[in-house]
C-alpha positions in Angstrom: -26.4 20.4 -38.4 -26.5 23.5 -36.2 -27.9 23.0 -32.8 -27.8 19.2 -32.9 -25.6 17.3 -30.5 -23.8 14.2 -31.2 -25.3 11.3 -29.2 -23.1 10.5 -26.3 -22.5 6.9 -25.5 -23.4 6.0 -21.9 -20.3 5.7 -19.6 -19.7 2.1 -18.4 -20.7 1.7 -14.8 -18.0 0.1 -12.6 -18.7 -3.4 -11.4 -17.3 -2.6 -8.0 -17.7 0.3 -5.6 -15.6 3.4 -5.8 -14.0 5.0 -2.8 -13.9 3.5 0.7 -16.0 0.5 1.5 -19.2 1.5 3.2 -20.8 -1.8 3.9 -20.5 -5.6 3.9 -22.4 -5.4 0.6 -19.5 -3.4 -1.0 -17.1 -6.1 0.1 -19.4 -8.8 -1.3 -19.5 -6.9 -4.6 -15.7 -6.8 -4.7 -15.4 -10.5 -4.0 -17.9 -11.3 -6.7 -16.1 -9.1 -9.2 -12.8 -10.8 -8.4 -14.4 -14.2 -9.0 -16.0 -13.1 -12.3 -12.8 -11.5 -13.6 -9.8 -12.9 -11.8 -7.4 -11.3 -14.3 -8.6 -7.8 -13.3 -5.7 -6.4 -11.2 -7.8 -3.3 -10.2 -10.5 -5.4 -8.5 -7.8 -7.4 -6.5 -6.2 -4.1 -5.4 -9.5 -2.6 -4.4 -10.4 -5.8 -2.5 -7.0 -5.7 -0.8 -7.5 -2.1 0.2 -11.0 -2.8 1.4 -9.8 -5.7 3.6 -6.9 -3.6 4.9 -9.2 -0.7 5.7 -11.4 -3.0 7.7 -8.4 -4.6 9.5 -8.9 -8.0 7.8 -5.2 -8.2 7.1 -5.0 -11.9 6.1 -7.7 -11.4 3.5 -5.9 -8.2 2.3 -2.7 -10.1 1.9 -4.5 -12.8 -0.2 -6.0 -10.2 -2.5 -2.7 -8.3 -2.8 -0.9 -11.6 -3.7 -3.4 -12.1 -6.4 -2.8 -8.6 -7.7 1.0 -9.3 -7.7 0.5 -12.4 -9.8 -0.8 -10.1 -12.5 1.6 -7.1 -11.9 4.6 -8.3 -9.8 6.3 -4.9 -10.0 3.5 -2.9 -8.4 5.3 -1.1 -5.6 2.1 0.3 -4.1 0.7 -3.1 -3.6 4.0 -4.4 -2.2 4.1 -1.6 0.3 0.5 -2.1 1.3 1.0 -5.8 1.6 4.1 -5.2 3.8 1.9 -3.0 6.1 -0.6 -5.8 6.4 2.1 -8.3 7.3 3.3 -5.9 10.0 -0.1 -5.4 11.4 -0.6 -9.2 11.4 2.5 -9.5 13.5 4.8 -10.8 10.7 7.5 -8.1 10.7 10.0 -10.2 8.8 7.6 -10.6 5.9 6.8 -6.9 6.1 10.5 -6.0 5.8 10.8 -8.5 2.8 7.9 -6.7 1.0 9.2 -3.2 1.7 12.6 -4.3 0.3 11.1 -5.8 -2.8 9.3 -2.5 -3.4 12.5 -0.6 -3.0 14.3 -2.9 -5.5 11.6 -1.9 -8.0 11.6 1.8 -7.0 14.5 2.8 -4.8 13.0 6.3 -4.2 9.7 5.1 -2.8 9.4 7.3 0.2 6.7 5.4 2.0 8.5 2.1 1.6 11.6 3.7 3.2 9.5 5.2 6.1 7.6 1.9 6.7 10.8 -0.1 6.5 12.4 2.3 9.0 9.5 2.1 11.5 9.4 -1.7 11.2 13.1 -2.1 11.7 13.2 0.3 14.7 10.1 -0.8 16.6 9.6 -4.4 15.7 13.1 -5.7 14.9 15.1 -3.3 17.0 17.5 -2.6 14.1 18.1 1.0 15.0 21.0 1.6 12.6 19.0 0.2 9.7 16.0 2.2 10.8 17.9 5.5 10.9 19.4 4.7 7.4 15.9 4.2 5.9 14.3 7.3 7.6 17.3 9.4 6.5 16.9 8.1 3.0 13.2 9.1 3.0 14.2 12.6 4.1 16.9 12.7 1.4 14.3 11.9 -1.3 11.7 14.3 0.0 13.4 16.9 2.2 10.4 19.2 2.2 7.8 16.5 2.9 4.9 17.5 5.1 6.2 15.2 7.9 9.9 16.1 7.5 10.1 17.8 10.9 8.5 14.8 12.6 10.9 12.4 10.7 13.9 14.5 11.8 12.7 14.3 15.4 12.2 10.6 15.1 15.7 10.1 13.8 17.1 12.2 16.6 15.2 10.1 19.2 16.5 6.9 17.6 20.1 8.2 17.6 19.7 9.2 21.3 18.5 5.8 22.2 15.1 7.0 23.3 
């Protein structure tokens, strides 16, 4: 019929907050959502991100591990978990996670950068760090931070 609209179904409302965590209530909602639906990888990732954003790295790692039980080849989660390990003072585990991510996606620029930084500044493996940072530049030569990466590589090569 002319002028009549088809009835639109209401869009489902997310059970957990979108965007950055604004309050403890948001974190509580995410934890409750994870308990109610432990097979929902998105809620585990969102919970991990929320914990990481609030510098609760051990809790973030726990959430990311749960996400990886569901999707073990998720490179983004592996890189984020590696970063949490690094900030928790466990650089060896960070390197392990970055390398796992790179086995899945050898061209993951952030994994190369994070691995390079961890190797250089935490483990003092300068040659390994240079290799990783150069690989990141090779993959994305026109990246926004390309000039800074080149400068960092030069500093590492000069022993500064």
